[in-house]
Backbone as JSON, one array per atom type, in Angstrom:
{
  "sequence": "MPTPTEIRLKRAEKRLEVDFADGYRFVFPAELLRVESPSAEVQGHGPGERRTIAGRRHIGILSVEPVGNYAVRLIFDDLHDTGIYSWEYLHRLGREQPQRWQAYLDALAAQGLSRDP",
  "N": [[8.12, 17.88, 10.93], [5.59, 16.76, 8.77], [2.91, 18.84, 7.66], [-0.54, 19.04, 7.25], [-2.43, 20.94, 4.9], [-4.93, 20.86, 3.97], [-7.7, 18.68, 4.34], [-9.82, 16.43, 2.87], [-12.74, 14.63, 2.97], [-14.14, 12.34, 0.9], [-16.89, 10.95, 0.76], [-18.71, 9.55, -1.0], [-16.98, 8.69, -3.0], [-15.39, 7.11, -1.54], [-12.89, 7.84, -0.36], [-10.01, 9.61, 0.94], [-8.61, 12.76, 0.76], [-5.57, 14.43, 1.04], [-3.76, 17.33, 1.42], [-0.49, 18.56, 1.74], [1.72, 20.91, 3.37], [4.23, 20.87, 2.22], [3.83, 20.55, -0.44], [3.12, 18.04, -1.33], [0.43, 15.94, -2.34], [-1.99, 13.67, -1.54], [-4.12, 10.98, -2.42], [-6.12, 8.85, -0.83], [-7.47, 5.67, -0.97], [-10.24, 4.43, 0.86], [-10.13, 1.74, 1.57], [-7.37, 1.14, 1.58], [-6.5, 2.8, 3.7], [-7.87, 1.6, 5.78], [-6.83, -1.07, 5.87], [-4.23, -0.52, 6.39], [-4.26, 0.59, 8.84], [-2.99, 2.28, 11.7], [-3.58, 1.05, 14.07], [-3.54, -1.19, 16.93], [-4.99, -3.46, 16.38], [-4.47, -4.02, 13.71], [-1.66, -3.58, 13.35], [-0.59, -4.95, 15.49], [1.09, -5.66, 18.64], [3.76, -5.74, 18.64], [6.84, -6.64, 16.9], [6.27, -8.73, 14.07], [3.62, -9.27, 14.58], [1.72, -8.23, 12.94], [-1.42, -8.08, 11.25], [-3.22, -9.29, 8.42], [-5.83, -7.72, 6.94], [-8.77, -8.74, 5.6], [-11.43, -8.6, 3.08], [-12.33, -5.94, 2.72], [-12.96, -4.4, 0.49], [-15.14, -2.71, -0.15], [-15.26, -0.81, 1.83], [-16.05, 2.16, 3.66], [-15.53, 5.55, 4.8], [-16.8, 7.01, 7.62], [-16.4, 9.29, 9.19], [-14.01, 11.91, 9.98], [-11.97, 12.73, 12.57], [-10.37, 15.26, 14.42], [-7.29, 14.88, 16.22], [-5.81, 16.37, 18.6], [-3.21, 18.54, 17.49], [-1.84, 16.98, 15.76], [-2.76, 14.73, 14.41], [-5.37, 12.57, 12.98], [-8.38, 10.77, 13.67], [-9.89, 8.11, 12.09], [-13.13, 7.07, 11.33], [-14.51, 4.19, 10.33], [-16.91, 2.5, 8.2], [-17.2, -0.09, 9.04], [-17.09, 0.17, 11.65], [-14.58, 0.32, 12.78], [-12.37, 2.19, 14.67], [-10.06, 2.8, 16.02], [-7.55, 3.55, 15.15], [-5.0, 5.98, 15.11], [-4.08, 8.37, 12.99], [-1.29, 9.88, 12.42], [0.15, 12.97, 11.2], [2.67, 12.52, 10.15], [2.58, 9.73, 9.72], [0.52, 9.56, 7.77], [1.7, 10.99, 5.68], [3.97, 9.42, 5.1], [2.64, 7.03, 4.42], [1.31, 7.9, 2.14], [3.49, 8.45, 0.4], [4.51, 5.89, 0.17], [2.49, 4.46, -0.93], [2.03, 2.88, -3.44], [3.8, 0.65, -3.09], [2.98, -0.39, -0.62], [0.34, -1.07, -1.18], [0.71, -3.12, -3.08], [2.07, -4.95, -1.48], [0.04, -5.57, 0.3], [-1.86, -6.81, -1.42], [-0.3, -9.01, -2.18], [0.02, -10.28, 0.31], [-2.64, -10.99, 0.87], [-3.07, -12.85, -1.22], [-1.14, -14.8, -0.6], [-2.16, -15.79, 1.74], [-4.54, -16.84, 1.0], [-6.75, -15.18, 1.01], [-9.33, -12.67, 0.4], [-10.15, -9.49, -1.11], [-12.81, -9.02, -1.21], [-15.89, -9.0, 0.68]],
  "CA": [[6.92, 17.05, 10.8], [4.7, 17.22, 7.7], [1.69, 19.48, 8.14], [-1.56, 19.13, 6.2], [-3.08, 22.24, 4.69], [-6.35, 20.58, 3.72], [-8.13, 17.28, 4.38], [-11.17, 16.33, 2.29], [-13.36, 13.31, 2.96], [-15.03, 12.14, -0.24], [-17.64, 9.75, 1.16], [-19.26, 8.82, -2.16], [-15.86, 8.06, -3.73], [-14.7, 6.28, -0.56], [-11.48, 8.2, -0.32], [-9.59, 10.77, 1.71], [-7.59, 13.54, 0.06], [-4.79, 15.22, 1.99], [-2.73, 18.22, 0.87], [0.51, 18.92, 2.75], [2.4, 22.19, 3.17], [5.44, 20.69, 1.41], [3.42, 20.4, -1.83], [2.6, 16.7, -1.61], [-1.03, 15.74, -2.27], [-2.25, 12.24, -1.61], [-5.5, 10.5, -2.47], [-6.1, 7.54, -0.18], [-8.69, 4.87, -0.96], [-10.61, 4.03, 2.22], [-9.66, 0.37, 1.8], [-5.95, 1.19, 1.96], [-6.4, 3.37, 5.04], [-8.37, 0.6, 6.76], [-5.94, -2.22, 6.0], [-2.95, 0.0, 6.9], [-4.54, 1.32, 10.07], [-1.92, 2.2, 12.69], [-4.13, 0.48, 15.3], [-2.99, -2.46, 17.4], [-5.73, -4.54, 15.72], [-3.8, -4.3, 12.44], [-0.2, -3.6, 13.49], [-0.17, -5.79, 16.6], [1.75, -4.97, 19.75], [5.2, -5.91, 18.51], [7.29, -7.18, 15.61], [5.73, -10.01, 13.64], [2.22, -9.45, 14.97], [0.85, -7.56, 11.96], [-2.5, -8.88, 10.68], [-3.74, -8.93, 7.11], [-7.27, -7.52, 7.05], [-9.42, -9.09, 4.32], [-12.85, -8.3, 2.91], [-12.65, -4.52, 2.91], [-13.01, -3.73, -0.82], [-16.21, -1.71, -0.22], [-15.26, -0.03, 3.08], [-16.17, 3.61, 3.56], [-15.15, 6.33, 5.97], [-17.94, 7.76, 8.11], [-15.98, 10.61, 9.65], [-12.61, 12.21, 10.27], [-11.97, 13.52, 13.79], [-9.03, 15.73, 14.79], [-6.68, 14.43, 17.47], [-4.84, 17.42, 18.87], [-2.68, 19.2, 16.29], [-0.86, 16.09, 15.15], [-3.32, 13.5, 13.83], [-6.81, 12.38, 12.87], [-8.94, 9.43, 13.88], [-10.85, 7.8, 11.04], [-14.2, 6.15, 11.72], [-14.89, 3.44, 9.14], [-18.28, 1.98, 8.3], [-17.22, -1.38, 9.76], [-16.98, 0.67, 13.01], [-13.19, 0.41, 13.24], [-12.11, 3.6, 15.0], [-8.98, 2.88, 17.01], [-6.28, 4.01, 14.57], [-4.68, 7.4, 15.13], [-3.26, 8.61, 11.8], [-0.5, 11.1, 12.59], [0.52, 13.6, 9.93], [3.86, 11.82, 9.66], [2.17, 8.43, 9.2], [-0.21, 9.77, 6.51], [2.66, 11.43, 4.66], [4.74, 8.23, 4.74], [1.73, 6.12, 3.73], [1.1, 8.46, 0.8], [4.7, 8.24, -0.4], [4.74, 4.46, 0.0], [1.21, 3.86, -1.29], [2.09, 1.78, -4.41], [4.47, -0.53, -2.52], [2.14, -0.96, 0.44], [-0.83, -1.69, -1.82], [1.15, -4.38, -3.66], [2.36, -5.86, -0.36], [-1.26, -6.01, 0.8], [-2.39, -7.78, -2.38], [0.54, -10.21, -2.08], [-0.31, -10.95, 1.57], [-3.95, -11.63, 0.68], [-2.89, -14.03, -2.08], [-0.35, -15.8, 0.12], [-2.98, -16.36, 2.82], [-5.79, -17.33, 0.45], [-7.81, -14.26, 1.41], [-9.87, -11.84, -0.68], [-10.58, -8.12, -0.8], [-14.28, -9.02, -1.12], [-16.45, -9.48, 1.98]],
  "C": [[6.06, 17.62, 9.67], [3.41, 17.79, 8.29], [0.67, 19.54, 7.01], [-2.12, 20.54, 6.11], [-4.57, 22.06, 4.43], [-6.58, 19.07, 3.74], [-9.56, 17.25, 3.89], [-11.63, 14.87, 2.32], [-14.34, 13.27, 1.8], [-15.79, 10.83, 0.01], [-18.1, 8.91, -0.03], [-18.16, 8.08, -2.92], [-15.05, 7.14, -2.84], [-13.2, 6.55, -0.56], [-11.28, 9.43, 0.56], [-8.48, 11.46, 0.94], [-6.9, 14.43, 1.08], [-3.73, 16.01, 1.24], [-1.8, 18.6, 2.01], [1.21, 20.21, 2.36], [3.64, 22.06, 2.29], [5.12, 20.44, -0.07], [2.92, 19.02, -2.19], [1.09, 16.71, -1.47], [-1.27, 14.26, -2.47], [-3.74, 11.97, -1.64], [-5.46, 9.07, -1.96], [-7.44, 6.84, -0.35], [-8.99, 4.44, 0.49], [-10.1, 2.63, 2.54], [-8.2, 0.37, 2.24], [-5.79, 1.73, 3.37], [-6.85, 2.37, 6.1], [-7.37, -0.52, 6.96], [-4.54, -1.81, 6.46], [-3.15, 0.81, 8.17], [-3.37, 1.18, 11.05], [-2.38, 1.6, 14.02], [-3.43, -0.83, 15.67], [-3.71, -3.64, 16.74], [-5.03, -4.97, 14.43], [-2.3, -4.5, 12.66], [0.29, -4.57, 14.56], [0.52, -4.96, 17.66], [3.26, -5.11, 19.68], [5.55, -6.48, 17.15], [6.67, -8.54, 15.31], [4.28, -10.24, 14.0], [1.24, -8.81, 14.0], [-0.17, -8.53, 11.38], [-2.86, -8.38, 9.3], [-5.26, -8.88, 7.24], [-7.9, -7.76, 5.68], [-10.84, -8.54, 4.27], [-13.24, -6.85, 3.04], [-12.73, -3.73, 1.59], [-14.01, -2.57, -0.83], [-16.29, -0.82, 1.02], [-15.37, 1.47, 2.79], [-15.7, 4.26, 4.85], [-16.36, 7.17, 6.37], [-17.55, 9.17, 8.53], [-14.49, 10.67, 9.91], [-12.63, 13.14, 11.48], [-10.56, 13.98, 14.12], [-8.59, 15.13, 16.12], [-5.55, 15.42, 17.74], [-4.46, 18.14, 17.58], [-1.78, 18.29, 15.49], [-1.44, 14.92, 14.39], [-4.82, 13.61, 13.62], [-7.15, 10.94, 13.21], [-9.97, 9.24, 12.78], [-11.86, 6.8, 11.58], [-14.7, 5.5, 10.43], [-16.28, 2.85, 9.31], [-18.36, 0.54, 8.8], [-17.03, -1.13, 11.26], [-15.57, 0.6, 13.59], [-12.89, 1.88, 13.47], [-10.92, 3.78, 15.93], [-7.64, 3.33, 16.44], [-6.14, 5.51, 14.65], [-3.67, 7.64, 14.01], [-2.53, 9.94, 11.98], [-0.19, 11.68, 11.21], [1.71, 12.88, 9.32], [3.49, 10.48, 9.05], [1.43, 8.59, 7.86], [0.73, 10.17, 5.38], [3.49, 10.23, 4.18], [3.88, 7.24, 3.96], [1.46, 6.61, 2.3], [2.29, 8.21, -0.1], [4.92, 6.77, -0.73], [3.51, 3.71, -0.52], [1.33, 2.71, -2.32], [2.72, 0.5, -3.84], [3.61, -1.19, -1.45], [0.92, -1.66, -0.14], [-0.43, -3.05, -2.39], [1.46, -5.4, -2.57], [1.07, -6.41, 0.23], [-1.87, -7.07, -0.12], [-1.61, -9.09, -2.31], [0.23, -10.99, -0.81], [-1.66, -11.65, 1.49], [-3.8, -12.93, -0.11], [-2.17, -15.15, -1.34], [-1.17, -16.51, 1.2], [-4.32, -16.88, 2.32], [-6.98, -16.47, 0.82], [-8.24, -13.4, 0.23], [-10.17, -10.43, -0.18], [-12.1, -8.06, -0.63], [-14.75, -9.55, 0.21], [-16.91, -10.93, 1.89]]
}
């Protein structure tokens, strides 16, 4: 399991920086973390239930809370707080960031939605 060595919340820049013991370092925009939340609100409860979350271009992260030794809970300024971001999920999200971001933009366009509130 990937293990973070440092997690930095950059509130003003609206991003989260995570360094992992394997040498990977990821910079996550808050918007990406919000729209890729591992919560049931976003992912659904089964295959095909995933929701596209629109209007989060200006979202910020209020706080980062540890969840045991395996994850963090992110509290966003839209008060979303139900996603538990495991180290494995954050590492995978970091590696897949360009593809996931493009898939998000494509889903917004296909559904006639916008990143703007």
